[in-house]
C-alpha positions, 0 to 999 in steps of 0.5 A, a space after each residue: 174749304 168754306 167754313 160753315 156758319 157757325 164754327 169753322 170746319 173741314 180743311 186739310 191742316 188744323 192743328 192736332 191737340 188734346 187737352 191735358 187731363 191735370 185739371 189745371 185752369 191754365 191756358 190751354 189755348 194754341 198758340 201761332 207757333 204751334 200751327 206752323 208746327 204742323 203745317 208739313 208737308 203732306 206725303 203720297 201713300 204707295 199700294 202697301 199705304 193704301 191697302 186696308 183694313 185701317 190700322 186697329 184704335 187701341 181698346 176699341 170695341 165693336 156695337 152700339 150708337 153714337 149719337 151727333 149733335 149738331 143744330 141743323 140740317 147738312 148744307 148737302 148729301 149730293 158729294 158734288 155739292 160738298 164744298 161746306 165743312 159739316 158735310 165734308 164731315 158726314 161723307 166721310 162715314 158714307 162716301 169714299 172716292 180715289 183718293 183719301 187722307 190718312 192720319 197717324 197719332 200725331 196728326 202727319 198726312 198721308 194722301 193713299 189711294 181710297 177706291 184706287 190702289 194708291 195715291 195715283 202715278 204721274 208721269 215724269 211731267 206730272 201732267 197725266 194721273 193714272 188710277 187703278 181701281 182695288 177689287 171688289 169695291 161696290 156701292 151699298 146696293 151690290 152694284 160694283 163699282 168701275 172706271 165708269 162710274 168714277 168718270 160719271 162722278 167727274 163729268 157729272 160736276 161741269 153740270 149746271 145741276 151742281 153749284 157749290 162743289 169744288 172745281 180745282 179737277 174740272 177747271 185743271 181738265 178744261 180750263 177756267 170756263 171748264 162748263 163750256 166743255 160739258 154745258 150738261 154733263 154727263 146727262 145727254 149722253 156726251 162725254 169728256 174727250 179721251 184726250 182729256 178724260 181716259 177710261 181705258 178699261 174698267 178699273 183705269 182711269 187717267 187725267 191728262 192735264 195741259 199743266 203740270 198738277 202735282 197737288 192732285 191726289 190731295 184734291 181728289 181726298 176732297 168729297 166733293 170728288 167722291 164717287 157717284 155711281 152712274 146707276 144710282 144718279 138722281 140728279 137734283 134728289 140724289 142731295 136727299 138720298 145719296 148712295 153709300 159705298 162708306 162703311 154707313 148709309 143713310 137709314 133714315 132721314 127727316 129733313 130739319 130733324 134727324 138723320 139715322 145711318 147703319 152699317 153698310 154690308 156691301 162695304 169692304 174694310 180690306 180694302 179701306 186703309 182710313 175708316 173703320 165700323 165700329 159703331 153699329 150706327 149714328 143717330 145725328 139730331 140736327 136741332 140742338 142748338 150750341 148751348 143745349 149742346 154743350 149742357 148736355 155733354 157737360 152734364 154727361 147724363 144718360 144718352 149724352 154718354 154716347 154724344 159727340 159734337 159733329 162740327 159745332 163748338 162748345 158755346 162760348 160762355 160756357 167755356 170755362 166751365 169745361 176748361 176750369 173742371 178736370 173731368 169735363 175739360 179731358 173729354 175736350 179737344 182742341 186746336 187751330 182751324 185753317 180757317 180765316 174769319 173776314 169781312 167780305 165786301 160786295 165789289 159791285 156795291 161797295 166801290 170805293 176801297 177808302 169805305 173798304 179800308 174804313 170798314 176794315 179799320 173799325 171791325 172790333 175784332 177783340 170783340 167779335 173774337 168773345 163772341 166766338 170763345 174768346 182765346 179759344 175760340 180765335 185771335 185777330 188776323 192781319 191778313 187772309 192767309 191763316 197759320 197753318 198755311 206754309 209761309 205764313 207770317 206773323 208780323 204780316 199787319 198791314 190794317 194793324 188789327 194787331 196793334 187795335 184789335 179792338 179796331 180804328 174808328 177815328 181813321 175809319 171816320 177819317 177815310 169815309 169822310 175823304 171818300 165823301 159818304 154821307 152820314 146815314 149812308 146805307 149798308 146791307 150786312 147778311 149774317 147766319 141765324 146761328 147764336 154766334 152769327 146773331 151775336 156778332 152781328 150787333 157788335 157789327 151792327 153798333 160800330 158800322 152805326 158808330 162810324 156813320 151807316 145805318 146797317 139793314 142786318 138780314 138774316 139767313 138760315 145757316 144751311 142756305 147762308 153760302 147759297 144766297 151770297 154766292 149769287 153773283 146778283 145778291 142784293 147785300 153789302 158785306 157778309 162775313 165768310 170763314 174760309 180755309 185750305 182745301 189741302 195745305 197751300 195758298 193755291 186752295 185759298 187765293 184762287 177759289 177765292 180771288 180769282 177774277 175768272 171764277 165769277 159765276 152763281 154758286 162759285 166762291 168769289 165772294 167779293 168778286 174781285 176781278 183784278 187783272 194783276 191778281 190773276 196773272 199771278 194766280 196762273 203764274 203761282 200754279 205752273 211753279 212747284 210748292 215750295 218755289 211758288 210761296 213767294 208768287 203767293 205772298 206777293 198777290 196775297 199782298 196785293 189783294 189786302 193791301 191795294 184791293 181788300 176785297 175782304 177785311 181779315 177779321 179773326 183766325 180760327 180755334 176750335 173746342 169741341 166735347 165728346 160724352 164720356 163712353 165715347 172713345 177712340 176721340 182725338 183732334 183731327 190735322 185734316 178735318 179740324 174736328 174731333 176724328 169721325 173714323 176713329 170713334 166707338 163706345 166703351 160700353 156698347 
């Protein structure tokens, strides 16, 4: 999953971590061994595990409104368009899908039925999966959700209307060129054949694949596969006014300014094994920069006592003010995120691998980490698979980034000379207009100019960053991207980002890599059982990094967030890699 552009975000396996309350100014930053301990297999829940209500949070009270601080608008609210973490976090408040992740107090994950009765019933070969819908699931308008709504939600993902959402289920059902199977989605009255997706009655949905798909329950738990009721679908307009199935609904939306959520009275807790509805609502302010968020929450006065950071982190220069003050530190959560920040090369424009290798060697990872919170924000990366993935190898470092975390300028110049690159060659670097993006742009520009490039820095609004670099014919040479697993498997990192069959506007193959060996390796790994596939994924990863280098590994991401002293139920979520949005309440409503 893409990381949002100011801080990394919503993925499957970030480290659960809470700060100690003793106030000692010791190093509480997380280590790779901590993250590895969290890379446990996800369990699939039965009907009992999927039955609501969700387990009560000890001491939870009802009432009041939580204030949510974020510094820009959400990337999307239409489920089909959601593949960035800010929207993914928001989705759990208002949307529901067939399945969802249930998380215990130790951060262990179980996939349970959300609007379905369980995580899914597979055939023996795992090519066919059957879902039965729970009784009484309604949208905010009181309309009963049926299998026709599930079919509609899947089929609209095929349409050209949807450009930013996940593509796993569609491609599993209809192949890599799935859009050709239903180019207008369901909007012109056409449907997928029953041999692919069947809805034999109002409560039954059957997925039929040509290959085993043991990960389907986890894929369906992604926010992008949440339900869009057929009657409510307003196509392009839906992104600004979606209809809720979750515990909250949108009462007011002022684009770029604020979102007000109130209770959805059609949500029935007896049908939901994951979410709570403790508070009366959430007031999102979309204009508070990272520094102001941090200052308000450190001060913990007035409305800030009822506030949380949403997907932003503590402002890097203020981390010391958090970790060295016991009364503030105890209100922080810390942990690994599943994201690897990487300098992605547009291979259509930077065609010489020696140039890509030179830039990789030159990048000062440590300086860039310092601009994102230092040891509490990240650590230098050797490869493109992060510490939270099964099979992670901490010694893998082909570009010696761990040995030279501030880069190797001499090696970079040597490679550029070998490639015949003239002094003053222009490079266009795209970055987000966030404080971190701006700070890192200065560092990157200075280093690339040091090795001989003339760098044109192009700033892009955070909310549209991935949309703009996701255009295949974009005019940028390189851009920083963050990517993390959608669930604990290399398949959700390597496939969407490096599969040459996934090059089109809105796809996540930002480098436009299209290598026959990589493509073949991906196909082979996807047909194997997850444990057996690990060796193949490592082989594919090695070729991508060492023989092609479509993206320079920069750093593995960590997170530190704050909440106000009156917010209860605060813990770090293994599933979202943020404050767990499902268990919050106000201590004094």
